[in-house]
N, C-alpha and C positions, 0 to 999 in steps of 0.2 A: 696308463693308457690314455690317449687323447684322441677322441673322435674316431675310434677304431671301427672300421666297416669291412665286411667280407661278403662278397657275392659269389655264388656259383651259378653262372648263367643268369636266369631270371629270379633265382632264389636269394634273398637277402638273409644270410645266416646271422650276421652281427650288424647292428645298425647304430652308428654314431655313439659308441660306448666309451665312457671315460670313468676312470676311478684310480685310486692310489693304493698301493700296498706299502706299508711303512716297514722300515728295517726292524727286525726282531719280533714282528707280530705273526700271529697265525690268522690268515685271512681266508674266509670261506666264500665260495661262489656257489649259489644254489639256484635251482630252476628245474622245470620239468624236462623230460626227455625231448630232444630235438630243439632245445632253446638256444643251442650254439655254444655251450660251455667248453666242450673239448675243442671246438673251432678256435676259441679265444686262446687256449693253450697252444694250439698249433701255429697261430699267428705270432705269439710271443717267442716261441722257439724256432720260428722260421720254417717249419714244415710246410706252412702255407705263406704265400706273400699276400699280405692284406691289400685289399683294393682301395683302402683309404685310411687315413689316420697315422698316428705315430705311437711307438712303444719306447719309452725312455727308461734307462736303468743306470743306477749309480754303482760303479764298481768298487772293489776294495780300496783302490788308490784314491777314491773320492771323485774321480772323473765321471761325469754323466754322459752317457752315449745313447745314440739312437740305435736300437736293435735292428731297425730296417736296413741299416748299412752293412749287416753281417750275414754271412752264409750260415746255413743250418749247422754245419760241422764246426763252426767257430763259436757257437753259443755257449757250449760247455766250458770253453776257455775263459769266458767272462764270469764264471761262477754260478751258472744256471743249469740245474739238472732236473729231470722229470721221470715220472713213472707213467705207465699206460693203463688203460682200463683192463686189458687182458695182460696176464703175466707174460713178460717178454724176457725169458732167460735163454742162455745157450745150453740146450738140454744135454748136449754130449759132453759138457765140461763139468767138473766138480763145482761145488758151491764156492770153494776158495778161488778157483780159476775164474768163475763168473765175476767175482769181485776184482780180480787182477785185471780183467779185460776193461773194467770201468776206469782203471787208473792210467789208461794209455796216454792221456794228455799230460800226466805228471812225470813221465819218464824223460830224462835229459839225454840218455844214451841214444845215439843215432842208429841208423839202419845197420851199418857195418859192425858197430860195437855189439849190437844184439846178435847179429848173425855169427860173429866170431866169439861170442861169449867172453868178452874182455873182463879183466878183474873189476873194472869200474862198473860194468853192467851187472856183474854178479852181486856186487855190494848193493847196488840199487835195487835189484830184484829181491834180495834178502830183506831189505828195509820195507819194500812194498808188501811182501808176504807177512811180515810182522805187523804191519799196519792193518792188513786185512784180517788177520787173526784177532787183533785187538778189537776191531769193529764187530766181528762175529761174537766175541765174548761180551761186548757191551749190549748186544741185542739178544743175548742168551741163545746164540746159534752155533756155538763152538763145537757142539756134538755133531753137527752136520757138515763140518768144514770139508771133509774129503768124500762126502756122499754125492752121488749124481742126483740132480733135481727130480728125475722121473720117479713118480710114486710118493713123493713127500706130501704131507698134508697141505691143503691150499693156504691155510693161515701161515705156515712156515714159508711157503713160496713168496707170499706177499712181504714177509719180513726180510727175505733175501733180497728182494728188489729194493727195499729201503736201505739195507746194508750197502748195496752196490752204489746207491747215490752218494753215500758218505765217503766213498773212496776218491771222489772227484773234488773233495774239500769245498762243498758248495756254500754259497752265500744265500741262494734262493733255491728251495726245493719245491717243485710243482708236482702235486699228487693228484692223479686223475682217478677218482672214485676208489680210494685205497681200501674202503671197507666192503667193496662189492664181493659177494660170495662168502663173507665171514658171518659166523653166528654172533649172538648178543655178547657172549663173554669175550670172544676174540675182538669184537668192536670196542669193548671197554678197554681191553689191553692195548689196542691200537691207539686210542685216544691218549692214554698215559704215555705211550711210546713217542707219539708226536710231540708232546710237550717236553719230554726228556731230550729228544733230539734237538729241539729248538734251544733248550737251555744249555746242554752240554757242548753242542757244536756251533752255537751262536749263529744258527741259520734261520732265515725267514721262511715260513711255510705258507704256501698258497695252494689251496685244495678245492676240488670240486667233489661234491658228495651228495647222495640222495638220503643217506642215513642222518636224519635231523637230530637224533640223539647224539651221534658222534659230533656233528657240527656244533651243537650248542654246548657239548661237554668241553670241547677244546677252545 
């Protein structure tokens, strides 16, 4: 980030902010409520158009791009995914289908191939389902694969959100208060899980969190 600023009318939420997140590290952003942490995430992922400054990102191909040039729906294609402060699942779908939704940018089959269920599309869908089941097993969520998220423990819902980010094959995972609502034991498990994801999936982790124990642990 270089000299990032964000105004909402007369309110300056982010003021001339610059920092670097290095590939492969776990980077924590801390600050009190209302400091503008989530606003920074929203500027990076283009939910907000920053009123000043630049956000640069190095893709897997080694090319450095300015995210200011991209629309919000194209950010995920660059290898950047995020979670939100509140759990944002599709409650009417099974846990497995929630993961498959997150893989939409990875499908190569076009609209008509999907509509007609061509052999190529069926092979692709089978591969995606196997990938999703593998991620659920990695996060110890395989027992919930065909469950509907309604009524599942909050800690499980948070892990499902993490599982969903992995379907997009991310290089950078942005976590917005991942420990919110978790008890101490769940927070400890989350810290271990974040390190495990970084190591196993070679992803950079950028998180906002109020739980200083979690931040310092990772």
